[in-house]
C-alpha positions in Angstrom: -124.6 63.8 -3.9 -124.3 66.9 -5.9 -121.6 67.7 -8.4 -121.0 71.3 -9.6 -118.6 71.9 -12.5 -116.6 75.0 -11.4 -114.1 74.7 -14.2 -113.8 72.5 -17.2 -111.3 74.2 -19.6 -108.4 72.1 -20.7 -104.8 73.1 -20.5 -105.5 76.8 -19.7 -108.5 78.9 -18.7 -110.9 79.9 -21.5 -113.3 82.8 -21.9 -116.2 80.7 -20.6 -114.5 78.7 -17.9 -111.5 78.4 -15.6 -109.4 75.2 -15.7 -110.4 71.9 -14.0 -112.2 72.1 -10.7 -115.2 70.1 -9.5 -117.2 70.6 -6.3 -118.8 67.5 -4.7 -121.3 67.9 -1.9 -123.2 65.5 0.4 -124.4 65.6 4.0 -123.2 69.2 4.3 -119.5 68.1 3.3 -117.8 69.9 0.4 -114.9 68.4 -1.4 -113.0 69.8 -4.4 -111.6 67.5 -7.1 -108.8 69.5 -8.8 -108.1 73.2 -8.4 -106.8 74.5 -11.7 -105.7 78.0 -12.6 -108.7 80.5 -12.5 -111.0 78.2 -10.5 -110.8 79.9 -7.1 -112.7 82.9 -8.4 -115.5 80.9 -10.0 -115.7 78.7 -7.0 -116.9 81.7 -4.9 -120.1 81.8 -7.1 -121.1 78.5 -5.5 -119.7 78.4 -2.0 -117.5 80.4 0.4 -113.8 79.5 0.2 -113.9 79.1 3.9 -116.4 76.2 3.6 -114.3 73.6 1.8 -113.7 70.4 3.8 -111.3 68.4 1.6 -109.4 68.6 -1.7 -108.3 65.8 -4.1 -105.7 66.6 -6.8 -105.7 64.2 -9.7 -102.2 65.2 -10.8 -99.8 68.1 -10.6 -100.1 69.8 -13.9 -100.8 73.6 -13.4 -104.3 73.4 -15.0 -105.3 70.9 -12.3 -103.7 72.4 -9.2 -102.2 75.9 -9.5 -105.0 77.7 -7.6 -103.9 75.9 -4.5 -101.4 78.7 -4.3 -104.1 81.4 -4.2 -106.1 79.2 -1.8 -103.1 79.1 0.5 -103.3 82.8 0.7 -107.0 82.6 1.6 -106.4 80.0 4.3 -103.3 81.8 5.7 -104.4 85.4 5.7 -108.2 85.4 5.7 -110.1 87.3 8.4 -110.4 84.2 10.6 -106.9 83.0 10.1 -105.3 80.7 11.1 -107.8 78.2 9.9 -107.7 74.5 10.6 -105.7 72.6 8.1 -107.7 71.1 5.1 -106.9 67.5 4.1 -105.5 67.3 0.6 -105.1 64.0 -1.1 -102.6 64.3 -4.0 -99.6 62.7 -5.6 -96.7 62.5 -3.2 -94.8 65.4 -4.7 -97.6 67.9 -4.2 -96.1 69.8 -1.3 -92.8 70.3 -3.1 -94.5 71.2 -6.4 -96.9 73.7 -4.9 -94.3 75.3 -2.6 -92.1 75.8 -5.7 -95.0 77.3 -7.6 -95.9 79.7 -4.7 -92.2 80.7 -4.6 -92.3 82.5 -1.2 -89.9 80.6 1.1 -89.9 83.4 3.7 -93.7 82.9 4.2 -95.6 80.0 5.7 -95.4 76.9 3.5 -98.3 75.0 2.0 -98.1 72.5 4.9 -99.3 75.2 7.3 -102.7 75.4 5.5 -103.0 71.9 4.1 -102.6 68.4 5.5 -101.3 66.4 2.6 -101.9 62.7 2.1 -100.2 60.8 -0.8 -102.6 59.3 -3.2 -102.2 55.6 -4.2 -104.5 53.2 -6.0 -107.3 51.9 -3.8 -110.5 52.9 -1.9 -110.7 55.2 1.0 -113.2 57.5 2.8 -113.2 61.2 2.7 -116.0 62.6 4.8 -119.2 60.9 3.6 -117.7 60.0 0.3 -116.2 56.7 -0.7 -113.3 57.5 -3.1 -111.5 55.1 -5.4 -108.3 56.1 -7.1 -106.7 54.4 -10.1 -103.6 55.3 -12.1 -104.4 56.4 -15.6 -102.4 56.9 -18.8 -100.7 60.3 -18.6 -97.1 61.3 -18.6 -97.0 62.2 -14.9 -98.5 60.4 -11.9 -102.2 60.8 -12.5 -105.3 59.3 -10.8 -108.8 58.8 -12.1 -111.2 59.2 -9.2 -114.5 57.5 -8.6 -116.6 59.3 -5.9 -119.5 57.4 -4.5 -122.2 58.2 -2.0 -125.7 56.8 -1.3 -125.4 54.2 -3.9 -124.6 56.7 -6.7 -121.2 57.5 -8.2 -119.4 59.9 -10.4 -116.1 58.8 -12.1 -113.6 61.4 -13.2 -111.1 60.5 -15.8 -108.6 63.2 -15.0 -106.2 63.5 -17.9 -105.5 60.3 -19.7 -104.9 58.6 -23.0 -106.7 55.4 -23.9 -106.7 53.3 -20.7 -108.3 50.0 -19.6 -108.0 51.2 -16.0 -110.5 53.9 -16.6 -113.0 51.4 -18.0 -112.6 49.4 -14.8 -112.8 52.4 -12.5 -116.0 53.7 -14.3 -117.8 50.3 -14.4 -121.6 51.0 -14.1 -120.9 54.5 -12.9 -123.9 56.9 -13.0 -121.9 59.7 -14.5 -118.6 59.6 -16.3 -116.8 62.9 -16.3 -114.3 62.3 -19.1 -111.7 64.4 -20.7 -111.9 65.0 -24.5 -108.9 67.2 -25.2 -108.1 66.1 -28.7 -110.1 66.2 -31.9 -110.3 63.0 -33.9 -107.8 62.7 -36.6 -104.2 61.7 -37.4 -101.2 63.0 -35.5 -102.5 63.0 -31.9 -99.7 61.9 -29.6 -100.3 58.6 -27.8 -100.7 58.1 -24.1 -101.6 61.7 -23.4 -105.4 62.7 -23.9 -108.6 61.4 -25.4 -110.7 62.5 -28.2 -114.5 62.9 -27.9 -114.9 59.5 -29.7 -112.4 57.8 -27.5 -114.2 59.1 -24.4 -117.5 57.7 -25.7 -115.9 54.4 -26.4 -114.7 54.2 -22.8 -118.2 55.2 -21.6 -119.7 52.4 -23.7 -117.3 49.8 -22.4 -117.8 50.9 -18.8 -121.6 50.9 -19.0 -121.7 54.5 -17.7 -125.2 56.0 -17.2 -124.2 59.4 -18.6 -121.2 60.9 -20.3 -120.1 64.5 -19.6 -117.1 65.6 -21.8 -114.7 67.9 -20.0 -111.2 69.3 -20.2 -112.4 71.1 -23.3 -109.5 73.0 -24.9 -110.5 76.6 -25.8 -109.0 76.6 -29.3 -111.2 73.6 -30.3 -114.7 73.8 -31.7 -117.0 72.3 -29.0 -119.4 71.2 -31.8 -116.6 69.2 -33.3 -115.8 67.5 -30.0 -119.4 66.5 -29.6 -119.6 65.2 -33.2 -116.6 63.1 -32.5 -118.2 61.7 -29.3 -121.4 60.8 -31.4 -119.2 58.3 -33.4 -118.0 56.5 -30.3 -120.7 53.9 -30.0 -122.1 55.1 -26.8 -126.0 55.0 -26.5 -126.4 57.0 -23.3 -126.8 60.8 -22.9 -123.8 62.9 -23.8 -123.2 66.5 -22.7 -120.4 69.0 -22.9 -119.3 70.2 -19.5 -119.8 73.9 -18.7 -118.7 76.1 -15.8 -121.7 76.3 -13.4 -123.4 73.1 -14.5 -125.0 71.1 -11.6 -125.6 67.4 -11.5 -127.9 66.2 -8.6 -127.4 62.5 -8.2 -129.8 62.2 -5.3 
């Protein structure tokens, strides 16, 4: 299983990265987890947009799903159109949310390019991957996602505040891809996002093999995020996500 970080910027695209988007590959199958604004362009550095086999959307905030609108154009009007529908696993309101964002009722709807399945907590198969979804602590319906293949796993926190469900989902995972949107300090709103320290605390409780901090908000100093994580009591390796980074899990 190979993981490529397409985009890791939190809340909006930054100068070095688009918003959240992660490419998982195994046995020739390619799956995207999240498709935030700006990520379709960066995706094409790694794979043709016509070679994606499935998509999972953790939640329906724009920085995690908005480039589905651009991708709908690719699938609807590309040189080989019409293409077969791509399966999309997402919160139940995804078709309505994305059609509203696309805003072109006279054109084909999202459902002509994508075959939507509503996410719910549990484990299911997508191609060669075993995917486990769990609700995490965010103001809208949001799923953390554990993707496993060949005895290895990557757990993605999506957007979440402190959350026991994330610890359970990430238990003994090889790599925890965990959001760190806030800086440590007073005044952070509860039940919304994590700091680097809190991400490291979750990684330590879960026994994760490696921690990659993501959803990095462009107006924060990355060095400060990393320093916060170093205070979280996690003894494993910690990295900051970057667009283009590749993790080969064998």
